[in-house]
Rosetta silent file (secondary structure, phi, psi, omega in degrees, C-alpha in Angstrom):
SEQUENCE: MRKSYKSASGKTVKARCIRKPGLLPGKSSERAQRSITKSKMRSMKAMRMSKKMGLSMRSRCKKNQTLRSGYTRRPYIRKVSGVNVRGSLVAPGCISKRGKSLKIHGEPTSRIVLDEEDHFLSEHGYFDIDTKTKEERHKALHKLIKHFIPIKGNMATYNYVIRALNARYILNRNANPKIARIFKADQRAISAEYKKMKTM
SCORE:     score description
SCORE:     0.000 S_00000001
   1 L     0.000  122.579  173.970   76.075   77.776  115.288 S_00000001
   2 E   -90.476  137.089  177.191   75.056   81.383  116.018 S_00000001
   3 L   -69.749  157.579  176.184   73.126   81.796  119.270 S_00000001
   4 L   -72.403  156.286 -178.432   69.629   83.148  119.298 S_00000001
   5 E  -157.314  168.821  177.616   69.177   86.826  120.134 S_00000001
   6 E  -105.058  129.480  176.334   66.669   89.651  120.377 S_00000001
   7 L   -75.707  169.336  178.383   66.794   92.350  117.700 S_00000001
   8 L   -58.380  -25.048 -179.957   66.408   96.022  118.411 S_00000001
   9 L   -86.715    0.962  178.828   62.725   95.808  117.528 S_00000001
  10 L    92.930   -2.438 -178.236   62.267   93.085  120.143 S_00000001
  11 L   -79.135  135.025  179.968   61.916   90.199  117.727 S_00000001
  12 E   -82.475  121.839  177.178   63.539   86.934  118.732 S_00000001
  13 E  -100.365  123.351 -179.188   65.971   85.544  116.074 S_00000001
  14 L   -66.096  153.328  174.917   66.420   81.814  116.259 S_00000001
  15 L   -64.869  139.001 -179.770   69.752   80.108  116.526 S_00000001
  16 E  -155.527  170.753  175.369   71.064   78.937  113.164 S_00000001
  17 L   -83.202  137.612  176.120   74.189   77.949  111.189 S_00000001
  18 L  -130.096  167.594  176.748   76.150   80.760  109.596 S_00000001
  19 L   -66.310  134.415 -172.539   79.291   80.907  107.590 S_00000001
  20 L   -71.774  120.897  179.585   82.344   80.669  109.896 S_00000001
  21 L   -83.320  166.018  174.297   84.239   84.014  109.889 S_00000001
  22 L    71.204   35.740  179.444   88.008   84.305  110.231 S_00000001
  23 L   -72.717  -26.544  177.796   88.949   81.352  108.118 S_00000001
  24 L   -94.462  136.893 -175.807   92.119   83.169  107.063 S_00000001
  25 L   -70.494  153.227  175.808   94.669   83.903  109.818 S_00000001
  26 L    82.934  169.199  178.653   95.446   87.468  110.970 S_00000001
  27 L   -70.118  160.191  177.076   93.618   90.817  110.709 S_00000001
  28 H   -63.743  -37.134 -179.237   92.151   91.921  107.324 S_00000001
  29 H   -64.403  -36.527  179.703   94.603   94.771  107.202 S_00000001
  30 H   -69.801  -41.747  178.519   97.480   92.352  107.649 S_00000001
  31 H   -63.525  -39.163  178.064   96.154   90.098  104.970 S_00000001
  32 H   -62.489  -42.691  178.844   95.796   93.043  102.623 S_00000001
  33 H   -66.544  -36.866  175.554   99.350   94.101  103.278 S_00000001
  34 H   -65.323  -36.934  177.340  100.611   90.548  102.560 S_00000001
  35 H   -65.088  -39.493 -178.071   98.722   90.517   99.357 S_00000001
  36 H   -64.882  -43.421 -178.906  100.218   93.905   98.329 S_00000001
  37 H   -61.057  -43.863  179.096  103.740   92.622   99.214 S_00000001
  38 H   -64.483  -35.761  176.423  103.232   89.454   97.136 S_00000001
  39 H   -62.292  -41.189  177.627  101.999   91.557   94.254 S_00000001
  40 H   -62.711  -46.349 -176.235  105.082   93.732   94.388 S_00000001
  41 H   -64.782  -38.914  178.922  107.369   90.695   94.456 S_00000001
  42 H   -62.585  -40.866 -178.051  105.561   89.148   91.400 S_00000001
  43 H   -62.253  -45.390  179.963  105.958   92.525   89.618 S_00000001
  44 H   -64.213  -41.980  178.999  109.709   92.699   90.401 S_00000001
  45 H   -60.825  -44.669 -179.061  110.152   89.071   89.241 S_00000001
  46 H   -63.473  -37.791 -176.359  108.376   89.857   85.931 S_00000001
  47 H   -67.049  -40.258 -178.421  110.590   92.960   85.509 S_00000001
  48 H   -67.890  -41.113  178.654  113.787   90.964   86.127 S_00000001
  49 H   -68.414  -38.173  173.459  112.699   88.176   83.771 S_00000001
  50 H   -52.876  -48.457  177.199  111.710   90.795   81.122 S_00000001
  51 H   -60.555  -43.270  179.651  115.187   92.210   81.182 S_00000001
  52 H   -63.200  -37.819 -176.654  116.718   88.701   81.009 S_00000001
  53 H   -90.574   -1.369  177.154  114.557   87.699   78.035 S_00000001
  54 L    74.298   24.526  177.711  115.121   91.062   76.231 S_00000001
  55 L   -71.144  143.681 -179.223  111.451   92.027   76.288 S_00000001
  56 L   -64.295  137.808  178.213  110.721   95.668   75.466 S_00000001
  57 L  -132.905  141.159 -177.900  110.283   97.949   78.494 S_00000001
  58 L  -110.166  114.910  178.472  109.177  101.554   78.658 S_00000001
  59 L   -93.667  -21.763  175.134  110.765  103.583   81.417 S_00000001
  60 L  -121.806  137.981 -179.335  109.215  106.862   80.208 S_00000001
  61 L  -121.296  161.918 -176.923  105.596  107.272   79.168 S_00000001
  62 L   -70.422  174.567  177.966  103.730  109.935   77.293 S_00000001
  63 L   -62.735  140.792 -177.817  101.622  112.614   78.931 S_00000001
  64 L    65.739   21.078  171.113   98.437  111.241   80.625 S_00000001
  65 E  -122.323  161.978  175.048  100.045  107.709   80.715 S_00000001
  66 E  -139.790  159.928 -174.183  101.655  105.841   83.554 S_00000001
  67 E   -86.985  123.140  175.045  103.965  102.825   83.659 S_00000001
  68 E   -81.768  138.145  176.461  102.167   99.574   84.522 S_00000001
  69 L   -63.988  155.105  171.979  104.037   97.041   86.547 S_00000001
  70 L   -76.458  157.045 -179.672  105.056   93.791   84.921 S_00000001
  71 E  -156.629  164.259  175.767  103.297   90.655   85.935 S_00000001
  72 E   -99.080  128.368 -178.342  103.001   86.921   85.266 S_00000001
  73 E   -93.334  124.479 -177.264   99.803   85.852   83.508 S_00000001
  74 L   -75.441  151.660  177.279   98.470   82.530   84.773 S_00000001
  75 L   -67.087  147.748 -179.925   97.413   79.784   82.390 S_00000001
  76 E  -151.907  167.262  177.302   93.626   79.528   81.899 S_00000001
  77 E  -112.401  127.168  177.206   91.023   77.801   79.768 S_00000001
  78 L   -65.835  132.237 -175.562   88.807   79.855   77.465 S_00000001
  79 L   -61.204  -49.145 -175.655   85.164   79.419   78.328 S_00000001
  80 L   -71.614  -50.270 -172.836   83.782   79.472   74.746 S_00000001
  81 L   -88.335  -25.388 -173.944   86.395   77.550   72.841 S_00000001
  82 L    78.315    6.704 -178.462   87.867   75.442   75.651 S_00000001
  83 L   -73.502  136.977  173.873   91.363   76.216   74.436 S_00000001
  84 E   -76.112  119.556  176.522   94.180   76.005   76.959 S_00000001
  85 E  -104.590  125.257 -177.254   96.087   79.333   77.117 S_00000001
  86 L   -70.800  151.475  175.066   99.569   79.046   78.426 S_00000001
  87 L   -71.395  155.729 -177.371  100.854   81.341   81.162 S_00000001
  88 E  -153.762  170.163 -179.328  103.313   84.028   80.019 S_00000001
  89 E   -99.597  129.865  178.794  105.422   86.942   81.257 S_00000001
  90 E  -113.024  116.830 -177.865  104.039   90.435   80.611 S_00000001
  91 L   -70.408  154.621  173.361  106.655   93.183   80.614 S_00000001
  92 L   -56.272  146.907 -178.614  105.982   96.623   82.195 S_00000001
  93 E  -156.297  166.263  178.737  104.283   98.985   79.742 S_00000001
  94 E   -83.801  134.087  172.531  102.540  102.330   79.423 S_00000001
  95 E  -132.949  162.003  178.771   98.796  102.601   79.976 S_00000001
  96 E   -63.879  139.998  174.707   96.328  105.489   80.150 S_00000001
  97 L   -73.220  144.054  172.919   95.924  107.137   83.460 S_00000001
  98 L  -110.435  169.071  175.874   92.519  106.808   85.193 S_00000001
  99 L    91.957   -8.451  172.660   90.967  109.003   87.817 S_00000001
 100 L   -70.659  160.211 -177.363   91.146  112.275   85.942 S_00000001
 101 L   -64.658  132.783  168.857   87.966  114.381   85.816 S_00000001
 102 E   -81.519  168.645  174.518   85.521  113.370   83.126 S_00000001
 103 E  -125.082  124.583  179.680   83.505  115.981   81.242 S_00000001
 104 E  -122.573  118.514 -173.113   79.747  115.683   80.949 S_00000001
 105 L    51.806   41.832  174.200   78.099  118.373   78.806 S_00000001
 106 L    80.607   -5.952 -179.721   81.397  120.278   79.014 S_00000001
 107 E  -103.710  140.590  178.847   81.457  120.297   82.803 S_00000001
 108 E   -72.877  144.986 -179.899   84.141  118.480   84.812 S_00000001
 109 E  -151.903  135.421  170.935   82.977  115.687   87.126 S_00000001
 110 L   -95.028  102.290 -165.304   84.589  113.126   89.429 S_00000001
 111 L   -83.942   84.722  168.260   82.118  110.386   88.709 S_00000001
 112 L  -103.299  104.472 -175.350   81.690  108.413   91.918 S_00000001
 113 L   -82.734  114.021 -171.119   78.262  106.877   91.562 S_00000001
 114 L   -89.926  -33.334 -179.859   76.903  106.321   95.070 S_00000001
 115 L  -165.553 -173.834 -176.538   73.522  104.758   94.231 S_00000001
 116 L   -62.675  -12.981  176.327   70.736  104.528   91.726 S_00000001
 117 L   -74.751  -17.398  173.017   70.035  108.236   92.274 S_00000001
 118 L    63.808   48.092  178.212   73.371  108.747   90.455 S_00000001
 119 L   -78.669  142.728  177.435   74.723  111.695   92.451 S_00000001
 120 L  -106.081  137.697  175.702   78.060  113.094   91.310 S_00000001
 121 H   -65.309  -20.639  179.774   80.625  114.402   93.715 S_00000001
 122 H   -64.855  -26.534  176.774   81.261  117.259   91.295 S_00000001
 123 H   -61.168  -21.984 -178.875   77.858  118.641   92.233 S_00000001
 124 H  -112.571   14.992  173.407   79.362  119.392   95.655 S_00000001
 125 L    95.355    5.142 -179.329   82.783  120.547   94.360 S_00000001
 126 L   -94.210   80.822  173.535   84.721  117.235   94.463 S_00000001
 127 L  -150.905  166.069 -171.265   86.463  117.162   91.048 S_00000001
 128 L    44.565   55.034 -168.491   89.952  117.803   89.733 S_00000001
 129 H   -69.973  -24.136  179.813   91.090  116.623   93.121 S_00000001
 130 H   -74.734   -9.151  177.286   94.800  116.717   92.176 S_00000001
 131 H  -104.953   -7.603 -177.548   94.559  120.513   91.765 S_00000001
 132 L   -97.806  157.146  175.622   92.606  121.179   94.973 S_00000001
 133 L   -77.185  163.516  174.751   93.873  121.703   98.516 S_00000001
 134 H   -58.012  -41.053 -179.800   92.954  119.262  101.344 S_00000001
 135 H   -63.501  -40.140  179.931   90.626  121.866  102.783 S_00000001
 136 H   -63.815  -44.746 -178.048   88.823  122.343   99.456 S_00000001
 137 H   -63.110  -44.014 -177.222   88.388  118.580   99.038 S_00000001
 138 H   -69.674  -37.705  178.698   87.132  117.991  102.587 S_00000001
 139 H   -62.872  -38.168  177.711   84.701  120.940  102.302 S_00000001
 140 H   -67.977  -40.703  177.938   83.179  119.273   99.172 S_00000001
 141 H   -61.923  -40.887 -179.163   82.978  115.928  100.923 S_00000001
 142 H   -69.727  -28.734  171.715   81.234  117.477  103.907 S_00000001
 143 H   -61.050  -43.347  179.505   78.681  119.092  101.551 S_00000001
 144 H   -63.018  -44.980 -178.131   77.947  115.641  100.210 S_00000001
 145 H   -64.048  -40.891  177.351   77.667  114.197  103.695 S_00000001
 146 H   -62.273  -36.385  178.894   75.366  117.009  104.774 S_00000001
 147 H   -69.102  -34.890 -174.511   73.155  116.296  101.773 S_00000001
 148 H   -88.928  -24.328 -173.774   72.830  112.589  102.559 S_00000001
 149 H   -59.814  -41.407  174.846   72.466  112.537  106.341 S_00000001
 150 H   -64.733  -23.062 -176.906   68.740  113.572  106.252 S_00000001
 151 H   -88.752  -46.154 -169.505   68.108  110.862  103.657 S_00000001
 152 H  -108.855  -20.908 -174.414   70.241  107.977  104.898 S_00000001
 153 L    90.297  165.613 -175.570   71.223  108.841  108.505 S_00000001
 154 H   -57.207  -54.482 -171.298   74.719  109.305  109.965 S_00000001
 155 H   -65.365  -46.815 -177.315   76.087  105.773  109.876 S_00000001
 156 H   -62.734  -38.112 -177.333   74.832  104.878  106.441 S_00000001
 157 H   -66.237  -49.549 -179.668   76.011  108.182  104.951 S_00000001
 158 H   -65.346  -44.821  178.101   79.596  107.898  106.333 S_00000001
 159 H   -59.588  -37.710  179.829   79.904  104.225  105.397 S_00000001
 160 H   -62.599  -48.393  178.874   78.692  105.108  101.963 S_00000001
 161 H   -65.337  -40.942 -176.248   81.225  107.881  101.338 S_00000001
 162 H   -65.266  -44.394 -179.495   84.125  105.863  102.902 S_00000001
 163 H   -65.169  -38.897 -178.778   83.368  102.862  100.626 S_00000001
 164 H   -67.110  -41.472  179.046   83.104  105.051   97.526 S_00000001
 165 H   -64.998  -43.422 -177.271   86.447  106.808   98.216 S_00000001
 166 H   -64.064  -39.825  178.627   88.158  103.412   98.981 S_00000001
 167 H   -62.318  -36.908  178.538   86.758  101.979   95.749 S_00000001
 168 H   -72.918  -27.900  176.228   88.300  104.828   93.751 S_00000001
 169 H   -66.127  -43.558 -176.920   91.576  104.319   95.570 S_00000001
 170 H   -68.667  -34.400 -178.366   91.645  100.660   94.552 S_00000001
 171 H   -66.176  -33.583 -171.670   90.622  101.508   90.954 S_00000001
 172 H  -109.640    4.468 -171.548   93.518  104.031   90.551 S_00000001
 173 L   -68.884  -27.723 -179.531   96.296  102.623   92.744 S_00000001
 174 L   -97.311  -42.460 -175.200   98.085  101.035   89.754 S_00000001
 175 L   -75.713  -32.692 -177.597   96.971  103.297   86.853 S_00000001
 176 L  -145.373   75.320 -175.807   97.295  106.655   88.627 S_00000001
 177 H   -52.368  -39.047 -179.089   99.086  106.405   91.957 S_00000001
 178 H   -60.537  -49.691  179.537   99.011  110.143   92.653 S_00000001
 179 H   -62.337  -41.522 -178.681   95.160  110.297   92.381 S_00000001
 180 H   -59.170  -38.850  178.349   94.916  107.081   94.331 S_00000001
 181 H   -64.068  -37.930  179.847   96.905  108.525   97.260 S_00000001
 182 H   -64.983  -46.667 -179.610   94.605  111.509   97.376 S_00000001
 183 H   -60.592  -41.200 -175.355   91.445  109.300   97.457 S_00000001
 184 H   -68.529  -43.714  177.241   93.058  107.145  100.213 S_00000001
 185 H   -61.996  -38.034  177.552   93.975  110.225  102.323 S_00000001
 186 H   -70.797  -35.615 -179.770   90.488  111.621  102.069 S_00000001
 187 H   -66.854  -40.675  178.827   88.985  108.239  102.865 S_00000001
 188 H   -67.004  -36.592  177.407   91.155  107.946  106.037 S_00000001
 189 H   -63.903  -43.438  178.927   90.197  111.508  107.121 S_00000001
 190 H   -69.350  -34.978  176.388   86.506  110.771  106.798 S_00000001
 191 H   -62.064  -46.599 -177.960   86.931  107.387  108.546 S_00000001
 192 H   -62.744  -43.580  176.894   88.777  109.090  111.468 S_00000001
 193 H   -57.840  -49.683 -178.923   85.991  111.749  111.631 S_00000001
 194 H   -62.914  -39.304 -179.149   83.319  109.078  111.739 S_00000001
 195 H   -65.457  -40.135  179.597   85.181  107.037  114.404 S_00000001
 196 H   -68.981  -37.625  179.504   85.484  110.191  116.618 S_00000001
 197 H   -63.108  -41.672 -177.692   81.800  110.987  116.094 S_00000001
 198 H   -63.048  -32.135 -179.060   80.796  107.453  117.233 S_00000001
 199 H   -83.536   -6.030 -179.337   82.686  107.828  120.526 S_00000001
 200 L   -77.796    0.000    0.000   81.062  111.100  121.414 S_00000001
């Protein structure tokens, strides 16, 4: 039961039942770390089993490819046919890298779509991030932030950019770890800047 309270506009919000938070133990960062650790353990198990069973493994990949970790595929039931698909072991293999700049009309772009207005970070210089210095990347991000603050306000703008960078980190952490680390570093820098701004 959440207690009643007054909103910023002075409206009284009645007490009501809400979903209970914190059902899982520990902080969210700790739970995320446990999930990553378990994922690594599953990958190592798949790799050991792949070697034992003689499954083909690629230690070297072609240009613009990266080695995907091995994993165990859980059994499932196909929705359309209702057929039971048995679980299996998937050996490590080469997949195409993601996170490289796309080209639209011949122009490079790091396509982080922030909202229905479809702004591209490349419009503010945030593309080919693996070839740019930290200063160049942060300058591009601050251009984007400066553009959105009059439209969305400080808090919404910073949260928006932080979520977008974190989403790209998650998207690329397996397929292109180098790009993923850059996105994560930039996200942490913007988060620290926002936290410092809030305490001023």
